N, C-alpha and C positions, 0 to 999 in steps of 0.2 A: 639752543641755550637752556641750561638747566634752571628750573624755577625752584627757588627755596621758600618755604612758607614764612620763614622769619623775615625775608626781604618784603614779602607781600604785606605782612603786618606793619613793618616799619614804614612802607610807602603810605599806607592808609592812615597810620597813626600820625604822620607829618602832614596829612591833608592832600597827599598826591592822588592822581587818577590811576586806578588800576586798569591794565590792559585786558582785552578780551581773553587772551591766552592765560593770564594770571587768574582771572575769575573762573575760566573753565577748569583750570588745574585745581583750584580750591574745591569746587563743587564735586568734581570727579573723585578726588583723593579723599575728601571727607566722606562721601557716600560709600566709598570702598573700605573705610575704617583705617586709612593710612595716616590721617591727620587726627590728632587726639582732640577731645572736647575742649581742653584748656586753650588750644590754639584757635579753635573755631570760635570759642567764646571771646577771645581777645580780638579777633577780626570783627565779630558782631558789634563789640563795643566801639571799636574804632570807626566802623561805618555809622553807628548810631551818632557818634560825636562829630564826625567829619563829613558825613553825608556822601551821596553818590549822584552823579549827574544822570541825565536821561539815558545816554548810551551805556554807561555802567549798569544802570538798572535793567535796561533791556537785555543786556548780555547775561546778567545774573539770572533773570527770569528764564530765558531760553536755555541756559546751562542746567538750571534746576529741572525744567520740563524734560530736557533730553537726558537727565540722569538715569531714567528708566525708559520703558517703551512709551510710545505715543499711540494712544488708542484711536483706531479708525472705526467709527460706528455707522458708516454710510451703507453697509450691507443690511443694516437694521432699519434705518430711516434716512430719508434724504436730508433732513435737517434736525439737529439735536440742539436743544436749548438747556441752559444751565442758569443758576443764580448763586450769588454769594454775598454774604454780609461781612462788613469789615469788623464786626464784633460789637456787642453791647450787653447791657444788663437786662435780663428778662426777655432776650430776643429769641423766641421759639418759633419764628416766622417759618422756617423751612419745614417744620413738622406739619404745618397746615397748608402752606403753599404748594409744596411738591406733589402731594396726593391730588390736590384740586386741579392742578395743571395736567397731570398724567390723566386724570379722569376726563379731561376734555380731549383726550386722544393725542396729546403732545408728549413724545418720549422724553423723559428726564433722567439723564445719567449723571449723578453728582458725586464728587469727592468732597468730603468735609473733614474738619479738624476738631481738635479738642479745645477745651477752654484755654485762654490766654490771659494771664493777669487776672483782672477782676471780672472779665467777660466769660460767659458760659460757652461751651462747645456743643455743637449738634450731636456729635457721636456720644458724648457723655450723657446728654438727655435721652437719646434713643436706647442707651444701655440700661435705662430704668426698666425696659421690657426684659423679663426673665429670658435668658437664652439668646437674646438678639445679638448678632455679631456684625461689625463692619468689615471683617477680614474676608475679602473675596479675591479669587484669582481673576485674571483677565477673562478667561473662558467663562467663569461664573458670572462676572459683571455683564458680559455681552448676552449670555443665555437669559439672565433675569430681565435685562432691558427688553429683549425680544418677547419674553413670555408675558410680562405684566406692565411693561412700559415705564418702569420706575426702579432706580437703583440709588442707594445711598451707601457709599463705601468710604473707608479711610484710605490714607495713603498706604501703599503696599511696597514690597520689594521691587515690584515691576513699574509702578506709576509714581513718578516724582519722588523717589525715595530720599533724595537729598533734602527736600523740603520737610519730609517727616522728621528727620533728625534735627534739622535746624529749628523747626517749629517748636519742638519740646525744649530745646536749649534756650531759645529766646525767652520762653515763659519764665525760666528760673534765673535769667541773668539781666533782667531789667532792660532788655533791648527790644521790647515789643513795638513801642510806638514811634517807629521810624518810617517815613513814607516809602522809601525804596525797599525796605525789608518787608513791609506789608504788602506793597504792590507785587513784588516778586513772588512772595509766598502764595497769595491769592491767584495770580494769573498763571503761575507755573502749574498749579493744579488744574486750572480750567483748560489750559493747552494740552496737558497730558491726557486729560479725560475725554478729549475729542469733541468738545462743544463747538458748534458753529456760531451760536448766538448766546450772548451772556448778559444777564441783568445783574448789575452790582448795586447792593443796598449799602451805601457809605454813610456811616453814622457821624453826627457832629454834636458835640455837647460835653457835659461834665462826666458822662459815663462812657465816652468814646475815646479811642486812641487819638482822634483828631478833635480837639477841644472847640474849635471854631468852625463856622460854615465855610470861611475862606480856606482853612487848612483841609477840610473835607473835599472841597471842590478841586483843590490842588491835587490831592491824592487821586480823586476820581479821574481827572484829566490825564494823569500819568497812566492809569490803568486802561483808560479808553485808547490812549496812543499806543500802548503795548499791544492791545488787542488789534488795533488797525495794522501795526507792523507785522503781526502774525496772520493777517487775513481773516480776522474774526469781526463780527458785528457786536459792539458792546454799547449798552445804555447804562448810565450810572444814575441813580436816584439818590439825592442828598436828603437823609431823613433825620429826624430829631432824636437825640439821646441825652436830653437834659433831665430826664426821669425814666424809670424803668418802662419798657414796652409791655403793656397789659399790667396785670396785678402780681403775677407769680414770678418769683426769683428762687431758682433751685430746680434740680433736674426733673424729678417725678412731678413736682408741682407744676412745672411748665408744660410737661407732657399732658397733664390733665387739662390745663388751660387751652392747649392747642386742640385736644379732642372736643372740648366744650365749643370752640370756634367752629369746628367741622360739623357739630350737631346743631349749629344755629344759635349758640349762646356765648357766654364769655364777654369780656370787655369790648365795647363797640369800637374803641380806637384801635385795639389790636386787630379786629376784623377788617377795618377800613385800611390799615396798613397792608394786611395780607392781600386784600382785594386789589390794591394798586400794583403790588409787586407781581401777583399771579397774572393779572391782565396784561401787564407789560410783557411778561414771558410768553403768553399765548399770542399776543400781536406779533412779537419778534419771530415766533416760530412760523407765522404765516397762516395760523388757524383762524385768525380774525382780521378783518381789514382796518377796523378802527378800535380805539380804546374802549368806547361805549359798547361795541359788539363783544369785545373780549371780556369786559366786566359782566355782561349778561351771561355769557357762557360759564364764567367761574361761579357766579351767584346761583345759577341753575344746578351746577354740580355739587354745590353745598346743600341746596334745598332738597334735592332728591336722594341724598345719602351717598352719591357715587364717590365723593371725596373721602368720606370716612371709610367706605369699603376698600378704597385704594390704600389708605394707610394700613388697614388690617392685612391686605395682601402683602405690603412692604414688610411689615413686621414678621409675618409668618414665613415669607420667602427667605428671610435671613435668620431663621431659627428661633424667632421670638414667640411668645405666648399671645396669640390673638385674642384670647379671652380678656386680657387686660385692656384692649381697645374698647371692647363691648362693656366692660365693667371696670372703670378706672380705680375703683376702691381696691382692686387687687394689686395695684402698683405699690412700690415701697412707701412705707409711712413712718414717720418719726414717732418716737415714744412720747414726747411732750408737745402739746400744741397749746399755746398761751396767747392771750391778746397783746397787741401793741397799743399803748395809749399815748396820745399827744401830751407833750410836757409843757405846752403854751397855747395861747389862743391867737388867732389871726388868719390871714390868707396865706397859703403856701405860695411863696414867691420864687423859691429855688430849691433844688436838691443837689447834694453832693452824690451824684449817681455812682461814680466810681467807688466811693466809700461804701455805699449800699451793696455793691457787688462784692466788696471785700468782707462785708459782714457774712455773706453766704459762704464765701471761701473759708472763713475762720470757723464757721459751724460745721465744716467738712464737705461743703458742696462744690469745692474746687481744689486746686493744688497750690501749696505753698513751696513744695520742693518737687522735683521731677518724679520721684518714687511714690508720692502720696496716692492713696486710694480714695476715691470719691464715695461719699455717702449719698445715695440717690434720694433718700427720703427727706433730707434736711432742707431748709430754706425759709422763705417767708412770703406772705401775701401783704402787699401794701396798696390799699385802696385809695389813699389820699393822692391827689393830683395837683400839679401846679395850677393855681387859679381857684382851688377849693378853699372854702372858709371852714376852719375847724375850731373846736373849743378844747381848753385844757381837760384832760382826763377822757376825751372822746376816743373810742376804739377806732383806730385807723388801719388796722390790719391784724395779722396773727403770725407768730414765729413758730416754726416747726424745728425741733432740736432733739438730739439724742442724749444730751447731758445738761445738767442744771446750770453749770458754769457758762457755757456758751449761750444758753437760753437767756440768762440774765444780763449777760454782756450785750446781746443783740437787742433786748428790750430797752437798753440805755442808748446804744449806738444808732439805732434806726431813727428814733425822733430827733437825735442830735444832728442828723444829716439833713434835716429839713430846715430852711430858712423861712421865718414867718414875718409878714408885713401887716401893718394896720390898715393899708390901703388895698383897694382891688387890684388884681394882677390878671393880665390876660394870659390864657394857656398858650403854649408854643404850638406852631403848626406841625402836622405830622411830617411833611415834606417841605424842603426849602427850594430845590431846583432839580432839573433834569439835564444831564449832560449827555449829548449824543455824539457819534463818532464823525459827523460831518466836519 
């Protein structure tokens, strides 16, 4: 029977369930360029509004994973571990975690994406390094993993190409925050890249695609189930995104903060987050028997400089300037750096973290349309945290901008995103729950 894209659109528009054949048809033909963006965008919106059940979501994930080659890395290591974040503001975790895990002797082959909506993308951050490229052939991917034990690549024409196209389209069609689309995007990359064990950092809060802990746990369980169906071991950590992670928001600024963490500095809550994620990866890889043992290994790799050295190796291996790791002042910088002042007094009770992410996008640190170029030097530092007491006029951060208009707008928008209370407020936890595959 011939499948017509217009019939697929009509079925999902009306709330129907797509067959596995229809889903495979859409993914295959869109990846091949036979289905135009406008029809793909219409289906994404129909899925966003009508949803998908577990079977449809698994079928979509597997079709996306099989839209290119599936990487087998077992000739390099018996067990490959990977991690993925569901997206957040100021989330530069991979830049610190991956080198630390690799420094502990655990091979990490990771496919990452670019920014979606108000959240930043790992590849965009890494491109702050002059000359660094995420474009690797499968042969290069495997050779680098064998040589230095660490790869950070983008989707290619070979690995999950359908997701690469859909990922960019979702970003500009307001179809990002759907559990099935998020799960399929994340897990298709993980399956295609050949990971045996996967740690998922699933965000919950005002700066996440899942606004509540319950919604984040729902997404996490779906991804753990997809992993189990595909024979992979998956652990999901539910983490807080009711405020930016760390202080830095913006590509080069976040790179600098990740480097500071590897050097033993930076915000402590960012380091504690990285330590938990990295230790979970090391334990899943079988390099440590317990979480405490894994945390000790990661802490040692940070203290003796092996983690920072591994980041330098990663940057240089993919064409980047290693001097920028040793001297972060060589990274892109904005023309204007001005203070952010509190506009009221009280305890920080809440933040509109999504809005804070959009402040960075409007400054040029993200994309409003698919073709936008990112300015790596712009963004801001926000040192105020939920639970802190601040005074009107107090400096609570600094804005980095390349034009006066966005600078002044950000100086107004950032304090406006903070809710102040006259009463004490407890800071949120870093993590809410852990979901295993049992």
